[in-house]
N, C-alpha and C positions, 0 to 999 in steps of 0.2 A: 502494498499499499504506499502511496507516494506521501511527502510531506505535506502539511496544510499549516498555512500561515493565517493570520486574523483575517487578510483581504480575501484570501482565496476561498476561505469558509463563508464569509458573507456573499461571495460571489455564486458559490454552490447554493446557498440557502435561497438565493432569490430564484433561481431555476428551478430548483425542488422543493420549494415550500411547500407543494401539495403533499409529500412524502413525510414531512415533519410533524412532531408532537409537541407537547408540555417538557419543558427543560427538567430534565436532562434529555427528554426525548427531543430537542434543536439537534442533537447530534445524528438521529437515525437517518436523515436524509444523506448526510455526506458518508456514513459511514454502514449503510445498507449493503450487504453483499459482502464487506471485508472482514477480514480474520480477527482483527483487534482495533479498539480504540485507544488514541492516544491522548496523553497528556497535553499535546499541542491543539488538539481539537476541544479538550475541556476547556482550555484557556480561551480558545474563539468562542465558545459558546458562550462564557460568561458575560461576554459584550450584549448579547442580547438579553439575557435574564438580569442584567445590571447589579452583577455580584462579583466578588473576587476571593479566590483561594490562594494558599500558598502554593510552591511546587510540591512540597510533602503531602499537603492534602490532596492535590490531585492525582497523585500518584496511587494514594489509599483508595481512592473510589473507584480505580479501572473495574474492579472484579464486579463492585456493585453495577456500575453502570452496564457491563456485559451482560449482566443478567435482567437487567431493567430492560436494556435493548431488546434482549430475547421476549420478553412479554409484552411487548409494543408491537414487537411482529405478530404473534398470537392474538393480540386484540385486533391486528389490522384484516387478520384473516378470518375474523368472527364479523360475519355481515349480519347487522343488526338492523330489522326496519324501523322507519321513523318514528312507529308507534310504542316501542319498547321504551319506559320511561326509567330514570335511574332510580338508585335505591335511596337516596335522599331528597326529600320532599321538602316545599319551601311552605312556610306558615307564616304570616303576615302577623299572628297574634304574638310571635316572638317579642314584638315591639312593647307588650304590655297591655295589650287592648283584648280582652277576651269575648268571643262569642258568644252569645245566648243560644243554644244548640236546641233543636226540636227533632223530634222522631221522625214527624212529617210536616209537609207544608200546611200553613193554615187554610182551612176553605176558603173558595173565592166567593166575594159577597158582591161583587160588581154587577150592577144590571144595567144595560143598555137604555139611555135616554130615547124617547120618542124623536125621532127627526123624520122630515118628507124627504123621498126621492127628489134629486135636483132633476131641472128638465132636459139638461143636456148629459151626454155620456162624459164630455170632458169634464164637467163637475163632478160627476160621480168619479171618476178617475182620482181625484185629488182630495176625496173624503179622508177623514181620520178613520183610525182603526174604531174608536169607540162608535162614531157615525156608521160606518160600514157593518158592524156589528147590530147595530139598530135596524137596519134595513133588512139585513139577514133574517134575525129574529122574529119580527115582524112581519116577513115575507113580502117586503116592498121589493125586494131583487133577490135574485136566486144565484148559489154560487155558480153555477154555470155560465149565467150570464157574466158576472164578474170575471171568471176564469178568461172567456172568449175575448171580454173587453180589453183585460190587462195584456193577454197574449198579442192581440191584434197591435197594442201599442208598442209592444218589444218589439215586433217585427218591422214596425213603422218606423221608428227612430234609432232602431239600432245601427244603421247604415251611418247614422251621425255620430252616436255616442260610443260605439264600440264597448257596451257593457255588459255581454252577453257571451258567456262561454257555451252554454248547451240548454236548450230549452227543453223543459221535462213534460212537453207536452201531453203524451199518452198518460202519464202518471197525474198530472193535473187533471184532466178532463175525469179520470177515475174517480179521484179524491172529490171532485166537485158535485159529480152526480151521487156520489154517497153521502157527502154532506147534506144535500138537498133532501134525500130520502129520510134523513133521521130530521131535518128540520120540518119538515111537512108532517111527520109524525108526532111533532111537539117535543122530540128530544134535543136538546141544547147542551153542547159539551162546555160552553164558555163563551168568554169574548171574542176569541179567534175563529170560531167555527164557520168554515166556509170561507174566509179571506186569503186571498192568493198572496203569496209571500216569494221572495228571492233569497238564495243562500248565497254566500261568498263560496268560490271553488276551491275552499280548503277543506269542505265538510262532505266526508263520504257519503253518499246516496247509490244504494244498491241497484244495479241496473243502468247507471251512467258513469261517464268518464269523471274524472276527479284530478283536473291537472295542475292543481295548485300554482296555476299561471304561467309555468314552465315549461317550455321547449322539450326538455329530457323525460317530461311525466305527461305529455299530452294524451296518451293512449291508456294512461293508468286507471284502473279502477278496482273497486272494493266491493264484497259480497256481504256487506252490511251497511248499515246506515249509521252515521254519527249520532250520539243521544240526543243533542239537540234536535235534529232532524225528526228523530223517534218521538220525544216529548212535543213538539210542533203537530206531529202526525197525530198524537193522541188526543190532541186540544183540537182537532177537527180543521185545522189550517191547512192550506193547498198549495203545496211547493210548485211552481209554474217555471222556475229558470235557475239555473247554476252561473252565478257573476262574477265578474273578473275580479283579478287582483293583479297587483304587480306581482312580477315572478318571484315566489317564495316570499310572498309577503313583503316585499320592498316597492314603494313608487306606484304608478300607474300604468307602465309600460309592461305588458304581457305579450306573450308569444304571438298575438294576433293583431294588436295594434297598441295604440294609447288611448286610454278610456278618456272621454271628454266630460267636460263640466257643461251641463244643458243651461246655466246661465251665460256661458261664453265658449262655444264647442272649439274654437281656437285655443283653448286652455285646457290642459288635464285636468281629471277629478280629482287628483290627489291620491294619495294612497296610504295603507294599500288594500283598504276595503272601497276600491274605487267604483266597481260595480254596485256596491249597496247604495253608495251615496249619489251616484249618478242616475240611477233607476229611481229611487224613493223621490229625490227631487221634479223628475219629470212625470211623476204619475204613471209610471210603468208597472209598479208594483204595491201592494197595500202597505207593507213592510220588510224589512230586509234584516238579516244576522250578518253582523262583520264581526273582525276581531281587532285586539290590540295588544302589543307588545310594548311597543314605543311612540304612541299617537295614529295608529292606523283605523282609530275610529275617530278620534277628535280632528284630525285634519281634513279627511275628506267630508266631514259633517261640516265643518268649516267652510270648506271651497265648495260645495253643493248647496250650501244653505239648509241644511236639513238637520234633525235633533239626533244625536248620538250619546246613548249611555253607555259606558264602559263600567260595568260593575265590579264591586269588591273582587279581589282575586280570592277565587275558590267557591263562588256563589253558582257557577255556571259549570257544567261538565264540559271538559275538553276533549273527551273519547270520541274517536273518529274524525279529529279535527287535525291537520298538519301540525307538527311542532316544530316550532323555531326556539322558544326557551321555555323550558320547564318551569322556570321559576317567575316569568313575566307575562307568559301567554293569558288572553282572556278573550271571551265571546261576549258580544253584546247586541242589544237591537239598534236599529237605524230606522227611524221612524220619521214622520211628519209633525209630531207633538210630544211633549213630556209624557201625557197621558197616554199616547200609545205606545211607547217605550215601557210604560209600568205594566200595560196589561201583558205585552209580550214576555217582560221580564219575569211575571208572575207565573208563565206557562213553564218557564225554561230553568228555572233557580232550582237549588237544591241539591242534596247529597248525591252522589252517585257511587256504588262500591267498585265500580271499575276507575275512578279517578280519586286516588288516595287525597288528594288537595281539596276536595268538596266536603261542605256540611250544609244542612239546613238550618236556616235562622230566620227570624218572624219577618213577614213581609205583609201588608196587607193594600189592598186598593178598593175603594177610595182609602187615602191615606188618612191614618189616625194622627199625622203629624200636622200640628195647624201651625202657619209660619210664624204666628203671633207669638207660638210658644218657644219657637227656635232661636237659640244665639247663633246670630248671622255675623260672620266676620269678613272682613275683605281685607285684601292686598293693598294697603294704602300707598306706599311707594311704588306698586306697579302702575297704579293709575293717575299719578302723578305727573309724570316727564309728557312730553307731546308724543303723540304716534298716531298712525293712520285711523284705529277705530275708537280713539279717546272720547269723541262726542258720543257716539253711538253707547260706549260702555258706561260713561257717566250717566246716560238717560236710564240705563238700567238700573243703575243703582237709584236714581231719583224714583223710578217707579215704586222700587222697594220702602224708600224712605218714605214716600208721600202716604204709603200705607200703613205708616205706623211703625214699621221696622227699624231697629235702632241699629245701625251698622258699627261694628267694632273691629278697629284697625288691628290687623295683625300682620308678622312676619312669617315666612316659611323658613325653616332651618338654613344657616348658612355654611352649607356643606359642599365641596365641588364633587358633583354625581358622577364625573368622568372617571375618578379612580375606582368608581364601583360599575359604570354602566358596560366596561367591557365584558363584563358576566354575560352580557346578552350574546355578544358576537362569539364567547367562547363556547355558549352552550349552542347556538346555531352552528358552528364549525364541526361540534360533535354529532347534532342531528343528521347534517348533511355529509359526514364524513366518505359514506361512499362514492358520493356525487363528485367530490373532490378527487379523490384516489384514483376514480376511474378515468378522469379526465372530461367527462362529461359536462362538468360544470362549465366548460368553454361553449356549451351551446346555448347558455342563457342568454338574452339579447342585450343586457347590459353588462359591460366589461370594464368600466371605468375604475379608478381609483377607488371610488364609494361604491362600488357594488359588491354583491355577494362574494362573487368569484375571488377578487381580493381579499375580501375580509376573511372568507373562510379560509384562506392560505396563512393570511397573517397572523390569526389568532391562535394557531396552533402552536406558536412559539410562547403563548402565554406560560410562565410557570405555574404549576398545580399550587404552590405554596402561596401565591400571591391572588390567585382565583379564591382560595379558602379567606385569606385575608380580607379580600374585597367583600366576601360575605359577613365576615365580622362588621366590616365597615358600614354594611347596611344594616345590620343590628343597631348600630348607633344612630342611625337616621330613622331607623321606625321608632326607636325610644323616643327621640327629638320630637317626631310628630305625633306620637301619644301624648307627649307633654303640651302640645301646641292645642291639641282638640280637648283638652279639660277645660279651655275657656271658651270655646264656641262648638255649635253642631256641623256648621256647613259654612264654607269660605268661598266668596266670589272672588273671581280674578280675570284679568283678561287673558285669552284663551293662550296666547303665545308669549307673553311676558313673563320674565323671571325664570324659575326652573320648576314650576309647578309640576309641569308635565313630565319631566326626567323623575322628579322626585317621587310623584304619586305613582308612576308604573314600577319604581323600585319597591314601594312600599305597600302597594297594592290597594291604594284607596281610590272608592268609587268617585267617578264624576259623571256629570252631564253638560254637554255642548249645546247651546241653544242659538239660532240664529237670531242677529239683532241689528244686521245692517245690510243693503243692499246699494252698493255705491256706484254711479254709473261708470262705464267703459269708455276711456276716450279711444280716440282712433281706431272705430269700428264700424263696419257698414249697417250694422244695425243697432240702432238708438236705444232698443228694448234690452240690450245686453248689461248687465249687473255682475258686480263683483262682491259676494256674499261674504260677510264676516259674523263673528259669532263671539259671545262670552260663555264661561265655564264656570260652573258651581262644583267645588269640592266637598266630599263629605268625609265624616267619620268611617272608620272601617264598619262594614256589616250595616252602615246605616241608609243604604240606597234610598230608602223609602223616604228620608227627609230630603234627600237631594233630587227626588223626581217631584215632592211637593213643592219645593221652592219654584224650580222650574215651571213646572205647571201653574204657580199662581202667577208667576210674570207673564207667562203665556196668554193666560185669561185676561190680563190688562193689556195686551199689545197684539197685533197680527201679523209679525214677522213671520211666524210658521206657516201662514195662510198664502205667503207670497209663491206665484207660478214662473217658471223659467221661460223665455222665449223658444229655447230648443232649436235655435239657428243663427 
């Protein structure tokens, strides 16, 4: 075996990073197939790990490192599907907040209000879940009518929006007919019975491809339904489409195109829940299920002007969903209003024996939480400086204050989340190890410095010790958030100002993002185009009901969630 200098090691690492792993596994790429590891290689690897040892210590390591290298090789030969979970389970309660566990979900007490069927199908398509539920239960519309309406709109507008991977038409028509038969017989499953919906295409649906938005998986299928799909089936909802996501839950570019914002189709819909955001905004589905690891519900909800609920970590099962990060992935509803989100969440939340992170905690809708009784905080410093959406955000605060809500100024923990956030990319690198090692990661559309292929390779060099210590720092962050929520129940914040998005995704806190502005778009051929913006409400762990209640209260005083895009 030839001699290695520091420079040659770094050059080799750049070329074969896909075959490396955690330090001392950074040695694996350059020593694979060689007879011995050398002290020179150890010294070079120390550069990437940010550590330094003496010549004597390096020599003493040699035997251990050979054994570790052998075990790395065995791990690489063990082909594990994306669905296999680690033996370590993230629990947001570690920060000091304990969930009130229940053996089963509380019964649904919500009853649909009486509403009249609108004069046009266009108006019908944009009705909220509570309104559609009323029309269905009182038989002013059939599920089959709604299903045909939404399918026709998906087919009509998808050439502009590129938001559909697969129409589940045969399944949908079968479900709609079954729903109508039950409703005609007086059997009502609940608020979602007969309502057509769309699933982000990282959810498994038996009989249909589940592409994860990525070219290497475009023909992939599973012989089971994701747990969320199963629960919505039980609720009587009608799945009509599998909707786009940016490849492997990053951005809005998938193997078919870039999904578009119906308020301005020259612009992408953001991601990674690109299709759910676009189709809900355009009135192509009654509601949708998205997912978030770091902004994938919040960002497309903002971009498309819809309402997105990111539940507390562990309140919704992820079984049958693509894994990106075992400690950060969350599934949640994307809808036209907070009340819609609440009714969808009510159907999908609760413990699942196949997802050890899940538990059942109290939730009721209509909410038992009165806004008058909630302690509402706001991130004062984030609202103070000048920024694009400041006027609209202040108007939202004014709505609360005019109703008698006393806003309490608070601040999020002052911790650099960058030293923790790399955990996400390390977990993603593990989840897609086979894709990286096989070289098929090169088939993804995006290949830049910030895209998954480069991240998967780069984060194989993260030392295991530092991953564990980042997890420990995460515990400190969770403890600080627990202390913050001793004084408030919810916090109102500009959606992307400050570090709330990163912090709350690491700690597992729930949020809801609601539209509060539609600014004119300049230099456009269509003067009806708008740029949506939003405000976000963060809640204490397991207090999703409070978050939804505050958002619902705001939306009852405003009409931003009722706006419709030009789709042109």
